[in-house]
ZANUTOR-337288 format. One line per field, with one value per residue: x, y, z of N, C-alpha, C, O in turn; residue in three letters; chain; residue number from 1. Coordinates in nm, 3 decimals. Layout:
n_c1: X ...
n_c2: Y ...
n_c3: Z ...
ca_c1: X ...
ca_c2: Y ...
ca_c3: Z ...
c_c1: X ...
c_c2: Y ...
c_c3: Z ...
o_c1: X ...
o_c2: Y ...
o_c3: Z ...
code: ALA ...
unit: A ...
pos: NUM ...
! end
This chain:
n_c1: 9.163 9.023 9.200 9.413 9.309 9.243 9.535 9.605 9.440 9.557 9.811 9.777 9.679 9.870 10.077 9.935 9.913 10.177 10.272 10.128 10.266 10.412 10.661 10.990 11.069 11.329 11.448 11.699 11.823 12.002 12.174 12.217 12.418 12.335 12.420 12.364 12.092 12.062 11.977 11.725 11.418 11.177 10.825 10.728 10.522 10.265 10.398 10.677 10.855 11.025 11.239 11.268 11.485 11.518 11.534 11.691 11.540 11.300 10.970 10.870 10.663 10.401 10.438 10.454 10.756 11.045 11.305 11.601 11.863 12.192 12.205 12.023 11.762 11.420 11.221 10.879 10.740 10.407 10.233 10.233 10.419 10.365 10.148 10.144 10.036 9.926 9.902 9.809 9.853 10.043 10.317 10.554 10.821 11.100 11.294 11.474 11.530 11.762 11.757 11.836 11.646 11.667 11.527 11.479 11.271 11.162 11.376 11.596 11.532 11.560 11.464 11.316 11.237 11.041 11.013 10.775 10.599 10.448 10.588 10.890 10.942 10.921 11.196 11.337 11.614 11.733 11.984 11.881 11.635 11.400 11.192 10.922 10.748 10.525 10.517 10.350 10.011 10.031 10.265 10.524 10.696 11.011 11.231 11.546 11.624 11.826 12.131 12.285 12.637 12.736 12.884 13.198 13.256 13.451 13.791 13.922 14.236 14.526 14.766 15.118 15.303 15.171 15.119 15.167 14.846 14.752 14.678 14.432 14.372 14.626 14.827 15.043
n_c2: 7.757 7.991 8.163 8.176 8.269 8.513 8.588 8.571 8.765 8.997 9.007 9.007 9.272 9.432 9.411 9.519 9.765 9.874 9.838 10.046 10.267 10.585 10.589 10.713 10.984 11.162 11.461 11.619 11.955 12.129 12.404 12.631 12.771 13.068 13.205 13.117 13.219 13.494 13.787 13.895 13.761 13.654 13.573 13.284 13.349 13.420 13.614 13.560 13.269 12.982 12.996 13.264 13.543 13.745 14.046 14.393 14.544 14.393 14.436 14.451 14.549 14.430 14.182 13.908 13.904 13.808 13.911 13.823 13.904 13.937 13.984 13.799 13.874 13.883 13.995 14.008 14.103 14.194 13.989 13.667 13.484 13.279 13.128 13.099 13.257 13.535 13.878 14.182 14.437 14.397 14.358 14.251 14.231 14.056 13.836 13.533 13.212 12.964 12.617 12.257 11.978 11.641 11.349 11.045 10.904 11.070 11.143 11.371 11.752 12.064 12.388 12.700 12.916 13.176 13.445 13.526 13.331 13.012 12.758 12.606 12.644 12.410 12.382 12.401 12.435 12.511 12.599 12.875 12.874 12.887 12.695 12.706 12.517 12.216 12.097 12.083 12.216 12.306 12.476 12.720 12.889 13.050 13.292 13.373 13.749 13.882 14.093 14.302 14.407 14.757 14.954 15.105 15.422 15.497 15.659 15.911 15.869 16.066 16.222 16.147 16.366 16.667 16.887 17.227 17.419 17.525 17.793 17.743 17.925 18.082 17.937 17.851
n_c3: 23.664 23.620 23.752 23.552 23.333 23.385 23.454 23.193 23.062 23.177 23.108 22.811 22.814 22.887 22.723 22.509 22.587 22.606 22.330 22.228 22.270 22.200 21.975 22.054 21.911 21.763 21.728 21.543 21.511 21.310 21.253 20.931 20.674 20.590 20.348 20.100 20.064 20.112 19.990 19.699 19.633 19.365 19.341 19.158 18.915 18.703 18.475 18.523 18.519 18.580 18.409 18.338 18.344 18.616 18.715 18.807 18.640 18.582 18.599 18.932 19.096 19.153 19.250 19.482 19.726 19.886 20.100 20.191 20.453 20.541 20.810 20.910 20.869 20.725 20.491 20.395 20.113 19.981 20.059 20.282 20.487 20.670 20.569 20.313 20.168 19.879 19.956 19.841 19.988 20.204 20.424 20.594 20.844 20.982 21.194 21.113 21.101 20.979 20.915 20.937 20.948 21.102 21.157 21.306 21.183 20.929 20.814 20.655 20.643 20.525 20.658 20.704 20.963 21.048 21.226 21.280 21.256 21.349 21.323 21.166 20.783 20.538 20.293 19.991 19.786 19.475 19.283 19.139 19.225 19.450 19.687 19.874 20.151 20.112 19.886 19.556 19.563 19.782 19.813 19.724 19.444 19.403 19.211 19.210 19.232 19.010 19.059 18.945 18.940 19.032 18.789 18.761 18.653 18.341 18.367 18.185 18.056 18.136 17.933 17.945 17.915 17.884 17.620 17.538 17.482 17.170 16.959 16.716 16.531 16.470 16.386 16.501
ca_c1: 9.127 8.981 9.316 9.487 9.213 9.295 9.638 9.643 9.403 9.630 9.942 9.740 9.666 10.007 10.141 9.863 9.925 10.322 10.259 10.078 10.324 10.471 10.828 11.063 11.146 11.457 11.467 11.820 11.824 12.150 12.219 12.274 12.477 12.244 12.479 12.285 11.975 12.082 11.923 11.576 11.363 11.037 10.751 10.735 10.369 10.230 10.519 10.783 10.859 11.180 11.337 11.279 11.578 11.461 11.681 11.623 11.460 11.187 10.861 10.817 10.553 10.286 10.484 10.522 10.869 11.107 11.431 11.674 11.977 12.294 12.173 11.913 11.635 11.342 11.127 10.779 10.656 10.305 10.203 10.248 10.499 10.350 10.029 10.170 9.931 9.965 9.813 9.886 9.917 10.074 10.438 10.613 10.975 11.144 11.427 11.462 11.639 11.758 11.830 11.818 11.634 11.703 11.467 11.505 11.147 11.128 11.492 11.658 11.461 11.593 11.364 11.325 11.148 11.026 11.019 10.606 10.503 10.466 10.672 10.979 10.858 11.021 11.231 11.445 11.706 11.811 12.042 11.820 11.477 11.360 11.066 10.866 10.595 10.518 10.501 10.201 9.957 10.108 10.403 10.546 10.842 11.069 11.338 11.643 11.627 11.988 12.169 12.423 12.725 12.759 13.034 13.271 13.261 13.609 13.830 14.031 14.377 14.581 14.905 15.243 15.370 15.075 15.175 15.075 14.745 14.816 14.575 14.406 14.376 14.715 14.899 15.187
ca_c2: 7.790 8.141 8.253 8.163 8.365 8.666 8.628 8.602 8.922 9.103 8.992 9.081 9.418 9.484 9.384 9.604 9.917 9.903 9.847 10.146 10.377 10.644 10.575 10.837 11.081 11.239 11.542 11.715 12.068 12.179 12.569 12.615 12.894 13.144 13.259 13.089 13.272 13.635 13.844 13.905 13.638 13.693 13.460 13.272 13.323 13.475 13.654 13.512 13.139 12.918 13.058 13.388 13.640 13.854 14.152 14.504 14.597 14.342 14.512 14.368 14.604 14.354 14.039 13.894 13.899 13.765 13.940 13.773 13.982 13.878 13.981 13.696 13.959 13.883 14.104 13.971 14.235 14.147 13.827 13.627 13.395 13.162 13.048 13.111 13.361 13.667 13.982 14.306 14.546 14.333 14.345 14.207 14.223 14.001 13.761 13.404 13.092 12.830 12.500 12.152 11.885 11.521 11.270 10.886 10.866 11.134 11.170 11.530 11.842 12.191 12.456 12.843 12.967 13.329 13.481 13.589 13.218 12.915 12.641 12.643 12.625 12.330 12.472 12.351 12.545 12.432 12.696 13.011 12.860 12.837 12.626 12.698 12.434 12.080 12.043 12.078 12.317 12.344 12.541 12.834 12.878 13.191 13.293 13.500 13.841 13.897 14.222 14.365 14.522 14.883 14.979 15.220 15.490 15.513 15.786 15.890 15.871 16.189 16.194 16.175 16.514 16.757 16.989 17.367 17.442 17.612 17.872 17.702 18.051 18.148 17.807 17.827
ca_c3: 23.517 23.610 23.745 23.437 23.236 23.435 23.432 23.051 23.022 23.233 23.009 22.678 22.814 22.938 22.595 22.436 22.627 22.546 22.181 22.177 22.331 22.080 21.941 22.067 21.769 21.815 21.616 21.541 21.455 21.265 21.181 20.833 20.619 20.492 20.235 19.972 20.078 20.100 19.832 19.697 19.567 19.329 19.348 18.994 18.883 18.566 18.375 18.572 18.515 18.611 18.289 18.346 18.403 18.698 18.721 18.872 18.529 18.582 18.689 19.044 19.174 19.187 19.290 19.589 19.724 19.971 20.075 20.300 20.443 20.600 20.954 20.935 20.861 20.627 20.478 20.315 20.048 19.910 20.109 20.397 20.474 20.728 20.530 20.165 20.085 19.842 19.982 19.768 20.058 20.341 20.411 20.724 20.843 21.116 21.197 21.036 21.117 20.848 20.968 20.885 21.075 21.080 21.268 21.292 21.088 20.825 20.733 20.680 20.577 20.549 20.727 20.733 21.056 21.044 21.364 21.285 21.242 21.483 21.280 21.035 20.680 20.457 20.212 19.892 19.724 19.376 19.213 19.177 19.231 19.617 19.700 19.989 20.149 20.123 19.741 19.486 19.584 19.929 19.822 19.645 19.387 19.383 19.151 19.283 19.129 18.989 19.097 18.851 19.026 18.982 18.706 18.785 18.525 18.328 18.382 18.099 18.098 18.093 17.848 18.033 17.866 17.822 17.541 17.568 17.381 17.044 16.905 16.586 16.445 16.442 16.351 16.581
c_c1: 9.089 9.096 9.403 9.440 9.259 9.429 9.678 9.565 9.509 9.743 9.937 9.715 9.771 10.061 10.057 9.910 10.069 10.333 10.220 10.138 10.403 10.610 10.874 11.142 11.246 11.464 11.592 11.831 11.969 12.135 12.251 12.320 12.376 12.293 12.403 12.139 11.969 12.045 11.775 11.535 11.200 10.974 10.724 10.567 10.358 10.326 10.653 10.763 11.010 11.273 11.367 11.410 11.490 11.580 11.594 11.542 11.326 11.093 10.828 10.723 10.436 10.317 10.522 10.659 10.926 11.235 11.499 11.809 12.054 12.271 12.060 11.763 11.553 11.241 11.043 10.704 10.539 10.256 10.253 10.318 10.441 10.242 10.062 10.076 9.971 9.863 9.880 9.928 9.981 10.241 10.493 10.775 11.012 11.272 11.364 11.583 11.630 11.830 11.782 11.753 11.639 11.618 11.501 11.370 11.157 11.271 11.535 11.562 11.510 11.450 11.425 11.208 11.144 10.981 10.830 10.514 10.545 10.569 10.748 10.881 10.969 11.065 11.333 11.493 11.774 11.829 11.943 11.670 11.482 11.230 11.020 10.748 10.638 10.511 10.358 10.169 9.962 10.233 10.387 10.692 10.881 11.191 11.410 11.643 11.807 12.001 12.313 12.489 12.738 12.901 13.091 13.281 13.414 13.645 13.914 14.148 14.456 14.716 15.015 15.299 15.273 15.157 15.082 14.972 14.814 14.701 14.561 14.421 14.487 14.841 15.016 15.179
c_c2: 7.966 8.211 8.247 8.251 8.477 8.687 8.659 8.722 9.019 9.112 9.048 9.213 9.470 9.516 9.496 9.770 9.949 9.887 9.965 10.280 10.444 10.609 10.707 10.878 11.167 11.338 11.631 11.817 12.134 12.304 12.535 12.744 12.985 13.226 13.241 13.158 13.409 13.676 13.866 13.812 13.679 13.562 13.426 13.244 13.422 13.509 13.614 13.348 13.102 12.960 13.169 13.469 13.763 13.941 14.276 14.590 14.534 14.430 14.406 14.426 14.539 14.201 14.026 13.868 13.852 13.852 13.898 13.863 13.871 13.893 13.883 13.783 13.924 13.958 14.036 14.057 14.159 14.038 13.803 13.497 13.271 13.073 13.069 13.194 13.487 13.781 14.126 14.398 14.510 14.331 14.330 14.164 14.136 13.904 13.639 13.337 12.983 12.716 12.376 12.060 11.722 11.448 11.106 10.828 10.937 11.162 11.334 11.593 11.971 12.269 12.589 12.888 13.096 13.340 13.507 13.461 13.122 12.805 12.679 12.568 12.517 12.410 12.403 12.437 12.484 12.548 12.825 13.005 12.794 12.805 12.630 12.588 12.270 12.004 12.077 12.218 12.385 12.428 12.637 12.834 13.017 13.169 13.397 13.600 13.859 14.054 14.238 14.451 14.629 14.883 15.107 15.299 15.534 15.647 15.795 15.922 16.014 16.166 16.249 16.326 16.576 16.865 17.122 17.359 17.561 17.646 17.788 17.801 18.081 18.046 17.814 17.856
c_c3: 23.529 23.642 23.629 23.364 23.257 23.432 23.275 23.005 23.065 23.136 22.853 22.700 22.823 22.795 22.478 22.448 22.591 22.423 22.134 22.224 22.200 22.089 21.990 21.951 21.801 21.675 21.669 21.480 21.440 21.180 21.022 20.753 20.551 20.405 20.130 19.959 20.051 19.961 19.825 19.609 19.531 19.320 19.176 18.984 18.757 18.468 18.430 18.556 18.577 18.525 18.268 18.415 18.478 18.735 18.784 18.775 18.509 18.670 18.827 19.151 19.188 19.253 19.416 19.610 19.852 20.003 20.196 20.324 20.533 20.763 20.992 20.956 20.743 20.621 20.378 20.259 19.974 19.937 20.246 20.363 20.546 20.685 20.360 20.083 20.030 19.895 19.938 19.869 20.209 20.298 20.574 20.716 20.997 21.090 21.142 21.095 20.980 20.915 20.912 21.000 21.050 21.214 21.214 21.198 20.963 20.751 20.756 20.586 20.611 20.571 20.725 20.819 21.044 21.166 21.403 21.280 21.360 21.459 21.185 20.915 20.590 20.353 20.106 19.808 19.603 19.284 19.236 19.165 19.390 19.622 19.828 20.048 20.138 19.989 19.674 19.507 19.727 19.927 19.705 19.598 19.369 19.316 19.209 19.147 19.125 19.000 19.030 18.940 18.965 18.909 18.735 18.671 18.495 18.331 18.262 18.121 18.049 18.014 17.960 18.027 17.805 17.728 17.536 17.452 17.297 16.994 16.758 16.481 16.393 16.382 16.418 16.733
o_c1: 9.130 9.117 9.478 9.523 9.312 9.462 9.758 9.613 9.544 9.769 10.025 9.728 9.781 10.085 10.113 9.931 10.085 10.439 10.257 10.075 10.450 10.670 10.805 11.245 11.221 11.481 11.603 11.856 12.036 12.094 12.304 12.242 12.341 12.226 12.371 12.077 11.883 12.070 11.705 11.605 11.116 11.035 10.706 10.504 10.452 10.340 10.748 10.651 11.092 11.391 11.464 11.432 11.419 11.692 11.473 11.483 11.241 11.122 10.769 10.703 10.351 10.232 10.603 10.709 10.843 11.290 11.454 11.869 12.012 12.323 12.008 11.676 11.618 11.174 11.100 10.606 10.572 10.227 10.303 10.300 10.461 10.227 9.965 10.052 10.040 9.744 9.982 10.040 9.970 10.286 10.458 10.836 10.954 11.336 11.243 11.693 11.536 11.944 11.685 11.792 11.598 11.633 11.539 11.374 11.162 11.271 11.509 11.514 11.506 11.344 11.546 11.095 11.254 10.911 10.776 10.391 10.638 10.633 10.710 10.793 11.088 10.993 11.423 11.417 11.868 11.738 11.931 11.595 11.540 11.148 11.077 10.649 10.750 10.503 10.261 10.243 9.909 10.298 10.296 10.787 10.800 11.259 11.356 11.653 11.886 11.913 12.422 12.438 12.752 13.004 13.024 13.321 13.488 13.568 13.979 14.172 14.443 14.776 15.010 15.334 15.263 15.257 14.959 14.999 14.893 14.615 14.662 14.467 14.485 14.943 15.106 15.278
o_c2: 8.048 8.316 8.344 8.327 8.546 8.803 8.745 8.786 9.113 9.221 9.104 9.284 9.576 9.631 9.544 9.857 10.060 9.938 10.006 10.386 10.373 10.599 10.807 10.829 11.253 11.303 11.691 11.793 12.181 12.308 12.428 12.838 12.951 13.324 13.338 13.151 13.452 13.622 13.858 13.778 13.719 13.458 13.512 13.149 13.495 13.432 13.646 13.303 13.186 12.963 13.203 13.454 13.848 13.908 14.274 14.691 14.590 14.482 14.299 14.377 14.605 14.124 14.102 13.804 13.856 13.872 13.936 13.897 13.765 13.809 13.890 13.759 13.933 13.992 13.998 14.101 14.062 13.968 13.890 13.424 13.161 12.962 13.041 13.192 13.561 13.767 14.173 14.448 14.583 14.312 14.412 14.099 14.158 13.899 13.626 13.382 12.942 12.723 12.384 12.061 11.696 11.477 11.070 10.715 10.860 11.202 11.401 11.539 11.998 12.230 12.608 12.901 13.148 13.252 13.505 13.465 13.138 12.759 12.769 12.484 12.547 12.503 12.342 12.516 12.407 12.598 12.870 13.091 12.695 12.879 12.554 12.578 12.219 11.882 12.095 12.314 12.488 12.448 12.646 12.798 13.100 13.069 13.498 13.573 13.848 14.132 14.192 14.542 14.624 14.830 15.210 15.236 15.586 15.741 15.695 16.005 16.060 16.065 16.347 16.389 16.563 16.922 17.124 17.306 17.650 17.560 17.768 17.779 18.112 18.097 17.758 17.842
o_c3: 23.447 23.580 23.623 23.314 23.169 23.408 23.239 22.912 22.992 23.084 22.788 22.600 22.761 22.758 22.379 22.364 22.541 22.388 22.024 22.219 22.111 22.196 21.969 21.905 21.885 21.558 21.776 21.362 21.533 21.064 20.990 20.772 20.437 20.373 20.062 19.853 19.975 19.853 19.925 19.514 19.612 19.298 19.089 19.030 18.726 18.373 18.358 18.582 18.615 18.562 18.200 18.535 18.424 18.775 18.807 18.812 18.440 18.778 18.815 19.262 19.248 19.296 19.470 19.517 19.943 19.894 20.304 20.222 20.581 20.836 21.103 21.040 20.639 20.718 20.275 20.320 19.905 19.840 20.316 20.266 20.494 20.736 20.289 19.962 20.100 19.870 19.989 19.851 20.308 20.186 20.659 20.631 21.103 20.985 21.124 21.127 20.912 20.961 20.837 21.117 20.937 21.333 21.103 21.148 20.868 20.634 20.856 20.486 20.731 20.521 20.738 20.771 21.026 21.216 21.514 21.292 21.440 21.554 21.111 20.927 20.579 20.314 20.162 19.752 19.623 19.218 19.349 19.116 19.435 19.567 19.906 19.976 20.151 19.978 19.747 19.489 19.767 20.030 19.622 19.666 19.325 19.336 19.254 19.027 19.219 18.963 19.064 19.004 18.843 18.951 18.732 18.572 18.578 18.308 18.231 18.207 17.936 18.053 18.033 18.126 17.683 17.775 17.532 17.344 17.331 16.975 16.690 16.369 16.274 16.336 16.356 16.804
code: MET ARG LYS ILE LYS ASN THR LEU TYR ILE LEU VAL LEU ALA ILE GLY ILE SER SER CYS THR LYS ASP ASP VAL GLU VAL VAL ARG ASN PRO LEU ASP THR THR GLU LEU ILE GLY LYS TRP ALA LYS ILE GLU ARG ASP ILE THR ALA GLU THR VAL VAL ASP GLU THR THR ASN LEU ASP SER ILE LYS LEU LEU GLU PHE THR ALA GLU ASN SER LEU THR VAL THR ARG GLY ASN PHE CYS ASN LEU SER SER VAL HIS ASN ASP SER LYS SER GLY SER PHE GLU TYR TYR SER THR SER THR ASN VAL ASN GLY THR MET ASP ARG ILE LYS PHE GLU LEU CYS GLY ASN GLY MET PRO VAL THR LEU GLN GLY ASP ILE LEU THR LEU GLY PHE GLY GLY ASP ALA SER GLU ARG TYR LYS ARG VAL SER VAL THR PRO PRO VAL ASP PRO GLU VAL PRO GLU GLU PRO GLU ASN PRO GLU GLU PRO THR ASP PRO GLY THR GLY GLY
unit: A A A A A A A A A A A A A A A A A A A A A A A A A A A A A A A A A A A A A A A A A A A A A A A A A A A A A A A A A A A A A A A A A A A A A A A A A A A A A A A A A A A A A A A A A A A A A A A A A A A A A A A A A A A A A A A A A A A A A A A A A A A A A A A A A A A A A A A A A A A A A A A A A A A A A A A A A A A A A A A A A A A A A A A A A A A A
pos: 1 2 3 4 5 6 7 8 9 10 11 12 13 14 15 16 17 18 19 20 21 22 23 24 25 26 27 28 29 30 31 32 33 34 35 36 37 38 39 40 41 42 43 44 45 46 47 48 49 50 51 52 53 54 55 56 57 58 59 60 61 62 63 64 65 66 67 68 69 70 71 72 73 74 75 76 77 78 79 80 81 82 83 84 85 86 87 88 89 90 91 92 93 94 95 96 97 98 99 100 101 102 103 104 105 106 107 108 109 110 111 112 113 114 115 116 117 118 119 120 121 122 123 124 125 126 127 128 129 130 131 132 133 134 135 136 137 138 139 140 141 142 143 144 145 146 147 148 149 150 151 152 153 154 155 156 157 158 159 160 161 162 163 164 165 166 167 168 169 170 171 172
! end
């Protein structure tokens, strides 16, 4: 009887240990096209809402800005990317990665990893609104700063057969 009890304890212990092992979470990381990020983004706060048109005439001197370039460079002006804080005199630049992660547990999530931070930050992009973070108070929203393309000045057309100028005082 004692032998059966010991065997049963060992069997229960083995089942308990095997059930406590961590499931293998496979993370697949897929690079994303950065084209949709390129440009300047202003943090939505105070005078800037999701409906505000933000362009080069908007006073951006006191607002946290993100600027993504085609060379995968990110400049954060008046703030910190890693912990979503706004710091008036703090600006940092570095490279970034834009990628999607998919796991067999959490599904798919887009992320931006700034080289100065430890991990990638969850990101959602819907039109001209960029949301960084985990939602609610643990996130920041940004509005794309519209850039008006420069307009080439009009060059007046020259007449095909220019006439000789006449002196208006002599009449001929």
